[in-house]
C-alpha positions in Angstrom: -48.1 -40.6 22.0 -47.0 -37.0 22.8 -47.3 -35.6 26.3 -50.3 -33.5 25.1 -52.2 -35.5 22.5 -53.7 -34.0 19.5 -57.5 -34.4 19.8 -60.2 -33.8 17.2 -63.9 -33.9 17.6 -66.3 -34.9 14.8 -69.9 -34.1 15.5 -72.6 -35.5 13.1 -76.1 -34.3 12.4 -78.1 -32.3 9.9 -79.8 -30.6 12.9 -76.5 -29.0 13.9 -75.8 -27.7 10.4 -79.2 -26.0 9.9 -79.2 -24.5 13.4 -82.0 -26.5 14.8 -79.9 -27.8 17.7 -76.9 -26.0 19.3 -73.6 -27.8 19.3 -73.3 -28.4 23.0 -70.9 -31.3 22.4 -68.1 -28.9 21.6 -68.4 -26.9 24.8 -68.9 -30.0 26.9 -66.0 -32.1 25.6 -63.7 -29.2 25.2 -64.3 -28.2 28.8 -63.8 -31.7 30.2 -60.5 -32.2 28.3 -59.2 -28.7 29.2 -59.8 -29.5 32.9 -57.3 -32.4 32.5 -54.7 -30.4 30.6 -55.6 -31.4 27.0 -56.7 -28.9 24.4 -59.2 -29.9 21.7 -57.5 -29.0 18.4 -60.5 -29.1 16.0 -64.2 -29.6 15.9 -65.8 -30.4 12.6 -69.5 -30.7 12.0 -70.6 -33.0 9.2 -74.0 -34.1 7.8 -75.3 -37.6 8.4 -74.4 -39.0 5.0 -71.8 -41.7 4.8 -69.5 -40.0 2.3 -69.1 -36.9 4.5 -68.6 -38.9 7.7 -66.0 -41.2 6.1 -64.0 -38.5 4.4 -63.8 -36.4 7.6 -62.9 -39.4 9.8 -60.0 -40.4 7.5 -58.7 -36.8 7.5 -58.9 -36.5 11.3 -57.5 -40.0 11.8 -54.5 -39.1 9.7 -53.3 -36.2 11.9 -54.8 -36.7 15.4 -53.8 -38.9 18.3 -57.4 -39.1 19.6 -60.5 -38.8 17.5 -63.9 -38.4 19.2 -67.2 -38.7 17.3 -70.6 -37.9 18.5 -73.9 -38.9 17.1 -75.0 -41.5 14.5 -75.0 -44.6 16.8 -78.7 -45.0 17.2 -81.1 -47.6 15.7 -82.4 -45.9 12.6 -81.2 -46.0 9.0 -79.7 -42.5 9.2 -77.4 -43.6 12.0 -74.3 -44.5 10.0 -71.3 -43.5 12.1 -70.6 -47.1 13.3 -70.6 -48.7 9.9 -68.7 -46.0 8.0 -65.9 -45.8 10.5 -65.5 -49.5 10.8 -65.0 -49.7 7.1 -62.5 -46.8 7.2 -60.5 -48.7 9.8 -60.6 -51.9 7.8 -62.5 -53.7 10.6 -65.7 -55.8 10.2 -68.6 -55.3 12.5 -69.3 -58.0 15.1 -72.3 -58.5 17.3 -71.7 -57.9 21.0 -73.8 -60.1 23.3 -73.2 -57.9 26.4 -74.4 -54.9 24.5 -77.5 -56.7 23.4 -78.3 -57.7 27.0 -77.8 -54.1 28.2 -80.2 -52.8 25.5 -82.8 -55.3 26.4 -82.5 -54.4 30.1 -82.9 -50.8 29.3 -86.2 -51.4 27.4 -87.5 -53.5 30.3 -86.6 -50.8 32.8 -88.6 -48.1 30.9 -91.5 -50.5 30.2 -91.3 -50.3 26.4 -91.3 -53.0 23.8 -88.0 -53.2 21.9 -88.3 -53.2 18.1 -85.8 -55.3 16.1 -83.9 -52.4 14.6 -82.6 -51.5 18.1 -80.2 -54.5 17.9 -78.2 -52.5 15.3 -76.8 -50.7 18.3 -75.2 -53.9 19.6 -72.6 -54.0 16.7 -69.1 -52.8 17.1 -65.8 -52.9 15.2 -64.2 -56.3 15.8 -61.2 -54.9 17.6 -63.2 -52.4 19.6 -64.8 -52.4 23.0 -68.2 -51.2 24.2 -68.6 -48.1 26.4 -71.6 -48.7 28.5 -74.5 -46.2 28.4 -76.6 -46.3 31.6 -79.0 -43.6 30.4 -79.8 -44.8 26.9 -79.8 -47.7 24.5 -76.9 -46.8 22.2 -73.5 -47.8 23.7 -70.4 -46.0 22.9 -67.4 -47.6 21.2 -63.7 -47.5 22.1 -61.1 -48.5 19.5 -57.3 -48.5 19.7 -55.4 -48.8 16.4 -52.2 -47.5 14.9 -51.2 -46.0 18.2 -54.3 -43.9 18.2 -57.6 -43.9 20.1 -61.1 -43.6 18.6 -64.0 -42.8 20.9 -67.6 -42.9 19.5 -70.3 -41.5 21.7 -74.1 -41.1 21.2 -75.5 -37.6 20.6 -78.1 -37.0 23.4 -76.3 -34.8 26.1 -77.9 -36.7 29.0 -76.2 -39.9 27.7 -73.0 -38.4 26.4 -72.0 -36.4 29.5 -72.1 -39.3 32.0 -70.3 -41.6 29.6 -67.6 -38.9 29.1 -67.1 -38.3 32.8 -67.5 -41.9 34.1 -66.0 -43.9 31.3 -64.0 -41.9 28.7 -62.0 -39.6 31.0 -60.9 -42.4 33.4 -59.8 -44.6 30.5 -57.8 -41.8 28.9 -56.2 -41.0 32.3 -55.4 -44.7 32.9 -53.4 -44.7 29.6 -51.5 -41.6 30.6 -53.2 -39.4 27.9 -54.4 -36.7 30.3 -52.7 -34.3 32.7 -53.3 -34.1 36.4 -55.1 -30.8 36.1 -55.8 -27.8 34.0 -53.0 -25.9 32.2 -54.8 -22.7 32.5 -56.2 -20.2 35.0 -59.6 -18.6 34.7 -60.4 -15.2 36.1 -64.1 -14.3 36.4 -64.9 -10.5 36.3 -68.0 -8.4 36.4 -68.8 -4.8 35.6 -66.4 -4.3 32.7 -66.7 -4.9 29.0 -64.1 -6.8 27.0 -62.3 -3.8 25.6 -62.1 -2.0 28.9 -60.9 -5.2 30.6 -58.2 -5.7 28.0 -57.0 -2.2 28.4 -56.9 -2.6 32.2 -54.9 -5.8 32.1 -52.6 -5.0 29.2 -49.7 -3.8 31.4 -49.7 -7.1 33.3 -49.5 -9.2 30.2 -46.8 -7.0 28.7 -44.5 -8.2 31.4 -45.2 -11.9 30.5 -44.6 -12.4 26.8 -46.0 -15.6 25.4 -48.9 -16.0 27.8 -52.1 -16.7 25.9 -55.1 -14.6 26.9 -58.7 -15.4 25.9 -61.7 -13.3 26.7 -65.3 -14.6 26.9 -68.2 -12.3 27.6 -71.5 -13.3 29.3 -73.8 -10.3 29.2 -72.3 -8.2 32.0 -69.6 -10.7 33.0 -66.3 -11.5 31.3 -64.0 -14.5 31.9 -60.3 -14.2 31.2 -58.5 -17.4 30.6 -54.7 -17.5 30.9 -52.8 -20.4 29.3 -49.3 -21.3 28.1 -49.7 -23.7 25.1 -45.9 -23.9 24.6 -45.3 -24.7 28.3 -43.3 -21.5 28.9 -45.2 -20.9 32.1 -46.1 -23.5 34.6 -49.6 -23.6 36.3 -48.0 -22.0 39.4 -46.6 -19.1 37.3 -49.9 -18.7 35.5 -51.5 -18.2 38.9 -48.9 -15.6 39.8 -49.9 -13.7 36.6 -53.5 -14.1 37.5 -52.8 -12.7 41.0 -51.3 -9.5 39.4 -54.5 -9.2 37.3 -56.6 -9.5 40.5 -54.7 -6.6 42.0 -55.5 -4.4 39.1 -59.1 -5.4 38.9 -60.1 -4.5 42.4 -63.9 -4.8 42.9 -64.4 -6.0 39.3 -62.7 -9.3 40.2 -65.2 -11.9 41.0 -63.2 -15.1 41.6 -60.7 -17.6 40.1 -62.5 -20.4 38.4 -66.1 -20.8 37.5 -68.1 -20.0 40.6 -71.3 -18.1 39.6 -72.3 -14.7 41.2 -75.2 -16.6 42.9 -72.9 -19.1 44.5 -70.6 -16.4 45.8 -73.6 -14.5 47.2 -74.9 -17.7 48.8 -71.5 -18.4 50.4 -71.4 -14.9 51.9 -75.0 -15.1 53.2 -74.5 -18.6 54.6 -71.3 -17.6 56.4 -73.0 -14.7 58.1 -76.3 -16.5 58.7 -78.2 -13.9 56.7 -81.1 -14.0 54.2 -82.2 -12.5 50.9 -85.5 -11.8 49.3 -86.1 -10.4 45.8 -88.7 -8.5 43.9 -88.8 -8.1 40.1 -91.0 -6.9 37.3 -89.4 -6.8 33.8 -87.1 -9.8 34.5 -90.2 -11.9 35.1 -88.7 -14.3 37.7 -85.3 -14.6 36.1 -83.6 -13.2 39.2 -85.4 -15.4 41.7 -84.9 -18.4 39.5 -81.1 -18.0 39.8 -81.3 -18.6 43.5 -83.1 -22.0 43.2 -80.4 -23.7 41.1 -78.6 -25.1 44.0 -79.6 -27.3 47.0 -80.0 -25.7 50.4 -81.2 -22.4 48.9 -84.1 -22.3 51.4 -81.7 -21.7 54.2 -80.8 -18.3 52.9 -83.3 -17.4 50.1 -86.5 -16.3 51.8 -88.5 -15.9 48.6 -89.5 -13.6 45.7 -92.3 -11.5 44.5 -92.7 -11.2 40.7 -94.9 -8.1 40.5 -95.4 -7.3 36.8 -98.3 -5.0 37.1 -98.6 -2.0 39.3 -101.5 -3.4 41.4 -99.2 -6.2 42.5 -96.5 -3.8 43.6 -99.1 -2.1 45.8 -100.8 -5.2 47.1 -97.9 -7.5 47.6 -95.1 -5.1 48.5 -97.0 -2.3 50.1 -95.7 0.4 47.7 -97.9 3.5 47.9 -99.9 4.2 44.8 -98.8 7.8 45.0 -95.2 6.8 44.6 -95.9 5.0 41.4 -98.2 7.8 40.1 -95.6 10.5 40.8 -92.5 8.8 39.6 -93.7 5.9 37.5 -93.2 2.1 38.0 -89.8 2.3 36.3 -88.0 4.7 38.6 -85.3 4.9 41.2 -88.0 5.6 43.9 -90.0 2.5 43.1 -86.9 0.3 42.7 -85.8 1.3 46.2 -89.3 0.8 47.6 -89.5 -2.7 46.0 -86.2 -3.7 47.6 -87.2 -2.3 51.0 -90.7 -3.7 50.7 -89.8 -7.3 49.9 -87.2 -7.4 52.6 -89.7 -6.0 55.1 -92.5 -8.4 54.1 -90.4 -11.5 53.8 -88.3 -10.6 56.9 -85.0 -10.8 55.0 -81.7 -9.1 55.8 -81.2 -8.1 52.2 -83.7 -7.1 49.5 -82.8 -6.9 45.8 -85.2 -5.5 43.2 -85.4 -4.9 39.5 -87.9 -2.7 37.5 -87.4 -1.6 34.0 -88.4 -1.6 30.3 -86.9 -4.7 28.7 -88.3 -3.6 25.3 -89.6 -3.3 22.7 -91.9 -0.8 24.4 -95.1 1.0 23.4 -94.8 4.3 21.5 -94.8 6.5 24.6 -91.9 4.8 26.3 -90.0 3.4 23.2 -87.1 5.8 23.8 -86.6 4.1 27.3 -86.3 0.5 26.1 -83.4 -1.0 28.0 -83.7 1.3 30.9 -83.6 -0.6 34.2 -83.5 0.5 37.9 -82.1 -1.8 40.5 -82.9 -1.4 44.2 -80.8 -2.8 47.1 -81.8 -3.0 50.7 -79.1 -4.0 53.2 -78.7 -3.9 57.0 -76.8 -0.7 56.5 -78.9 1.2 54.0 -81.1 1.3 50.9 -80.0 2.4 47.5 -81.1 2.4 43.9 -79.3 2.9 40.6 -80.1 3.3 37.0 -78.5 1.2 34.2 -79.1 1.2 30.4 -78.7 -1.8 28.2 -79.1 -2.0 24.4 -80.0 -5.2 22.8 -82.8 -7.7 22.6 -85.4 -8.2 25.3 -83.7 -11.4 26.5 -80.3 -9.7 26.6 -81.7 -6.7 28.6 -83.2 -9.1 31.1 -80.1 -11.2 31.6 -77.9 -8.1 31.8 -80.2 -6.6 34.4 -80.1 -9.8 36.5 -76.3 -10.0 36.3 -76.0 -6.3 37.3 -78.2 -6.8 40.3 -76.3 -9.9 41.4 -73.0 -8.2 41.0 -74.1 -5.1 43.0 -75.2 -7.4 45.8 -72.0 -9.4 45.6 -69.9 -6.2 45.9 -72.0 -5.0 48.9 -71.5 -8.3 50.7 -67.8 -8.2 50.0 -67.6 -4.7 51.3 -69.6 -5.5 54.4 -67.3 -8.4 55.2 -64.1 -6.4 54.5 -64.9 -2.7 54.5 -61.5 -1.9 53.2 -61.8 -4.3 50.2 -64.1 -2.2 48.1 -65.1 1.4 48.0 -68.5 2.4 49.4 -71.5 2.2 47.0 -71.5 4.8 44.3 -75.1 5.9 45.3 -74.8 8.4 48.2 -76.4 7.8 51.6 -78.7 10.9 51.0 -80.1 9.4 47.7 -83.4 11.3 47.3 -85.1 8.2 45.9 -84.1 6.3 49.0 -85.3 9.0 51.3 -88.7 9.3 49.6 -89.2 5.6 49.4 -88.5 5.2 53.1 -90.8 8.0 54.0 -93.7 6.7 52.0 -93.2 3.1 53.2 -92.9 4.2 56.8 -89.6 2.3 57.2 -87.0 3.7 59.6 -83.5 4.5 58.2 -81.0 1.8 58.7 
């Protein structure tokens, strides 16, 4: 077996080919392997029919060192992966008593009667071994033959992921088929598009020929992955290259690795024993939801106000009606007032607010679809800024949330290390801020 094995993934299912279900197996398995220094060479999606499964398996088995299949291990007649691959390997299927016992225990645990067809899941190729499935009835199958490894996993992600992490990865590692860690470095950025980011980093990569660069955009954030498939650069050298990138990125650098904007914000707030409250309209709770995805959020996240209609802005945030009538609910003034109001009402150190037109809008505001104002209240001041995003309603909402989070992140970094980032682009004498403060009766910070 070569130091870095050739791995192919075969995913089965009509639902994947017709777009009914997203192929999360590729991202999950590719990510877990990459973390251990192995690159997935191919992913092929095939329908459930026996001919397609068999033909693709024989092709992949002829060139790969490890073949992983997902789906087709269940109890129904269209679950054919087990039978087809056993035939392709020249092995007969045998009944596994331990697998049967595990299936029966699973049905007892969930209080359901087991139908006879479920026992189809207890069969495996005669020279294979069962991969236990604690969260479902279909066990996986592990086969070693011809110096290669075959891994068959069930399709449901809640079953596949634990089996992959708890059974498959340890078995591969025990056989020396995985590296000790990733052979890549990921740089997370925010505030730049892919083209601008590539232009900014091009001088760095010009000094390191052969480094492989991949860009992945996430509606306002872009990840840059550096790797060296031919081994020209060691992980340490890749990190040195990444450090040069960080120097050029300045405030657009978020982190190395996969930490989210929310996690970084939470870390800053926790370290300084400070709190946050948010107010939002067009994003409909998307911003506040981001802060409830990790445990311990209540120690730093005071709460949120989703004020979709103007009455709620007045009643829940104390925004004067005259401010909304004069400037409109989607304005710099109201965004600043929302941030200040939610921080004041929920007694938070920081207030973050979003108001905008996610689109499509009614006729009189159609030309403003995608217009969003973000308000930020901090212990040092209150600001607002305008952003414009083209795209679908969902895309506008997610971009607005990411922009708000990134602005807060930058302010927290700046407050922690004033020399690390330039001051906010919105001046201290922002008229919107001044009027919002005056009408709210809040003293300047």
